Rosetta silent file (secondary structure, phi, psi, omega in degrees, C-alpha in Angstrom):
SEQUENCE: MNKEQVKGRVEEAKGKIKEVAGHVVGNKDLEVEGNIQKNKGKVGAGAADLKEDLKAAK
SCORE:     score description
SCORE:     0.000 S_00000001
   1 L     0.000  129.982 -177.616  103.541  103.003   70.739 S_00000001
   2 L   -98.660  176.576 -175.605  103.158  106.011   72.974 S_00000001
   3 H   -61.169  -37.970  179.439  101.567  109.429   72.379 S_00000001
   4 H   -63.793  -39.614  177.339  104.870  111.079   71.469 S_00000001
   5 H   -63.920  -44.099  179.639  105.578  108.514   68.795 S_00000001
   6 H   -63.360  -46.336  179.524  102.103  108.962   67.319 S_00000001
   7 H   -59.460  -42.034  179.308  102.373  112.771   67.363 S_00000001
   8 H   -63.535  -42.280  179.864  105.721  112.605   65.611 S_00000001
   9 H   -68.781  -35.401  177.248  104.439  110.285   62.905 S_00000001
  10 H   -65.565  -45.823  178.667  101.314  112.428   62.406 S_00000001
  11 H   -61.684  -39.530  178.700  103.445  115.583   61.996 S_00000001
  12 H   -61.410  -44.658  179.800  105.680  113.700   59.561 S_00000001
  13 H   -66.029  -43.732  179.934  102.656  112.664   57.469 S_00000001
  14 H   -63.015  -38.938  179.115  101.143  116.173   57.495 S_00000001
  15 H   -64.835  -41.134 -179.711  104.496  117.609   56.445 S_00000001
  16 H   -64.619  -39.405  179.450  104.802  115.124   53.569 S_00000001
  17 H   -63.882  -45.772  178.217  101.298  116.041   52.381 S_00000001
  18 H   -61.517  -42.378 -178.693  102.185  119.764   52.443 S_00000001
  19 H   -60.768  -47.026  179.643  105.469  119.102   50.676 S_00000001
  20 H   -66.923  -42.143  178.934  103.757  117.168   47.856 S_00000001
  21 H   -60.880  -42.860  177.921  100.919  119.693   47.585 S_00000001
  22 H   -62.852  -38.152  178.261  103.437  122.510   47.315 S_00000001
  23 H   -67.582  -42.387 -177.783  105.321  120.653   44.620 S_00000001
  24 H   -63.228  -44.846 -176.596  102.151  119.899   42.662 S_00000001
  25 H   -88.845   -4.670  178.900  100.868  123.460   42.640 S_00000001
  26 L    79.057   24.783  178.943  104.366  124.986   42.238 S_00000001
  27 L   -99.861   97.962 -176.635  104.352  126.752   45.604 S_00000001
  28 H   -61.022  -37.920 -179.983  107.939  126.576   46.814 S_00000001
  29 H   -61.693  -44.314  179.473  107.106  128.126   50.210 S_00000001
  30 H   -67.268  -37.348  178.122  104.508  125.426   50.966 S_00000001
  31 H   -62.803  -46.155 -179.906  106.919  122.755   49.745 S_00000001
  32 H   -66.573  -43.987  177.988  109.685  123.991   52.029 S_00000001
  33 H   -58.217  -42.415  177.980  107.285  124.379   54.973 S_00000001
  34 H   -64.710  -39.639  179.226  106.115  120.800   54.443 S_00000001
  35 H   -63.712  -43.701  179.306  109.680  119.523   54.262 S_00000001
  36 H   -63.556  -45.205 -179.461  110.551  121.237   57.532 S_00000001
  37 H   -64.031  -40.028  178.469  107.405  119.912   59.234 S_00000001
  38 H   -61.918  -46.348 -179.806  108.098  116.406   57.914 S_00000001
  39 H   -68.100  -36.262  176.363  111.649  116.433   59.237 S_00000001
  40 H   -61.723  -43.903  178.179  110.542  117.877   62.586 S_00000001
  41 H   -63.810  -39.393  179.606  108.029  115.044   62.904 S_00000001
  42 H   -63.353  -42.755  179.398  110.676  112.477   61.957 S_00000001
  43 H   -65.591  -43.760  179.818  113.022  113.796   64.652 S_00000001
  44 H   -62.725  -42.532  178.979  110.229  113.831   67.248 S_00000001
  45 H   -65.899  -40.004  178.607  109.210  110.272   66.417 S_00000001
  46 H   -63.752  -41.505  178.879  112.837  109.146   66.509 S_00000001
  47 H   -65.786  -40.614  178.172  113.366  110.706   69.917 S_00000001
  48 H   -66.443  -37.759  175.785  110.202  109.056   71.207 S_00000001
  49 H   -62.465  -43.697 -179.403  111.359  105.709   69.780 S_00000001
  50 H   -63.783  -43.113  179.268  114.697  106.090   71.561 S_00000001
  51 H   -60.221  -43.338  179.951  112.960  106.994   74.811 S_00000001
  52 H   -66.959  -38.904  177.151  110.757  103.911   74.483 S_00000001
  53 H   -63.878  -41.666  179.825  113.786  101.694   73.720 S_00000001
  54 H   -66.283  -37.684  178.695  115.615  102.993   76.779 S_00000001
  55 H   -65.544  -38.304 -179.788  112.565  102.353   78.923 S_00000001
  56 H   -72.604  -25.564 -177.062  112.316   98.782   77.588 S_00000001
  57 H   -76.947  -16.527 -178.779  116.010   98.139   78.215 S_00000001
  58 L   -69.919    0.000    0.000  115.662   98.722   81.966 S_00000001
């Protein structure tokens, strides 16, 4: 696992925490912000996974 994969997964986890916290306290803005951050992290981790797969296929 490389740095990009780790960063993506960390962002995904932080976003999920924000999303749940926003839902619990009833703060829609925080919930949406967390959802966006979670999805951004998921995309980043997926791109890093693909990059790693391509590197391994060589």
